[in-house]
C-alpha positions in Angstrom: -164.1 30.4 165.1 -163.5 27.4 162.8 -162.1 24.1 163.9 -158.6 24.5 162.4 -158.3 27.9 164.3 -159.3 26.2 167.5 -156.9 23.3 167.0 -154.0 25.8 166.3 -154.9 27.7 169.4 -154.9 24.5 171.4 -151.5 23.6 170.1 -150.1 27.0 170.9 -151.5 26.7 174.4 -149.9 23.3 174.8 -146.5 24.6 173.6 -146.7 27.5 176.0 -147.5 25.1 178.8 -144.5 22.9 177.8 -142.2 25.9 177.9 -143.5 26.9 181.3 -143.1 23.4 182.6 -139.5 23.2 181.4 -138.7 26.5 183.2 -140.2 25.1 186.5 -137.8 22.1 186.5 -135.0 24.0 188.3 -134.3 22.5 191.7 -135.2 24.3 194.9 -131.8 24.0 196.6 -131.8 25.0 200.3 -135.4 26.2 200.1 -138.0 25.6 202.8 -140.4 22.9 201.8 -143.2 24.4 203.8 -142.9 27.9 202.2 -145.1 28.9 199.4 -143.5 27.7 196.2 -143.5 29.8 193.0 -145.5 27.0 191.5 -149.0 27.6 192.7 -152.4 26.1 191.8 -152.4 28.1 188.6 -150.2 25.6 186.5 -152.4 22.7 187.6 -155.6 24.5 186.6 -154.0 25.8 183.4 -153.1 22.2 182.4 -156.7 21.1 183.3 -158.1 23.9 181.2 -155.8 23.2 178.2 -156.6 19.5 178.4 -160.4 20.2 178.7 -160.2 22.6 175.8 -158.4 20.0 173.7 -161.1 17.4 174.5 -163.8 19.9 173.7 -162.1 20.7 170.4 -161.9 17.1 169.4 -165.6 16.7 170.3 -166.5 19.7 168.1 -164.5 18.3 165.2 -166.4 15.0 165.6 -169.7 16.7 165.8 -169.0 18.7 162.7 -168.0 15.5 160.9 -171.2 13.8 161.9 -173.3 16.8 160.9 -171.7 16.9 157.4 -172.0 13.1 157.0 -175.7 13.2 158.0 -176.3 16.2 155.6 -174.6 14.4 152.8 -176.6 11.2 153.4 -179.8 13.1 153.6 -179.0 14.6 150.1 -178.1 18.2 151.0 -176.9 19.8 147.7 -174.6 22.2 149.5 -172.5 19.4 151.0 -170.1 17.5 148.7 -168.3 14.3 149.3 -164.9 15.9 149.6 -166.0 18.1 152.5 -167.4 15.0 154.2 -164.2 13.0 153.7 -161.9 15.8 154.8 -164.1 16.3 157.9 -164.0 12.6 158.7 -160.2 12.5 158.3 -159.8 15.5 160.6 -162.1 13.9 163.2 -160.1 10.7 163.0 -156.8 12.4 163.3 -157.9 14.5 166.2 -159.2 11.5 168.0 -156.1 9.5 167.4 -154.0 12.4 168.6 -156.1 12.6 171.8 -155.6 8.9 172.4 -151.8 9.2 172.0 -151.7 12.1 174.5 -153.8 10.0 176.9 -151.5 7.1 176.5 -148.4 9.2 177.2 -150.1 10.7 180.3 -150.9 7.2 181.6 -147.4 6.0 180.8 -145.9 9.0 182.6 -148.2 8.4 185.6 -147.1 4.8 185.8 -143.5 5.8 185.6 -143.9 8.3 188.5 -145.7 5.7 190.6 -142.9 3.2 190.1 -140.2 5.6 191.2 -138.5 4.8 194.5 -138.5 7.4 197.1 
C-alpha cells in the first residue's frame, strides 16, 4: 500500500470518527449516571488507534522521503530530483498537518480544563 493510499485511509477514518462523535453529543436526559452508557471504551480505543495510525503514516512518509534523498545523494540512477522533491514536500506537509492536529488537541484540552463545573 503506497503512502497516498494510507493517508486517504487515515483521513477517511478520521471523518468517520468525527461523524460518530457528532452523533454521540446527544444529552442523556433522565438517564442513570451509573448505568452503562452507550459510549463504551471502544470510541476511546478507536481514537487512539486512528491517532497512532496517523502518526505511523507520517513516520512512513518521512522515512520514504529520507530514503529517496539518500538514494539521490548516493547517485542512484533510478531516483530523479522530482521524486525527491515531491517526497520531501509530502513529508513536510504531513508533519505540519500532524503538528496542527496536536495543537488543536492541546487547545481543546486546555479549554476543557478551564471549564467551570
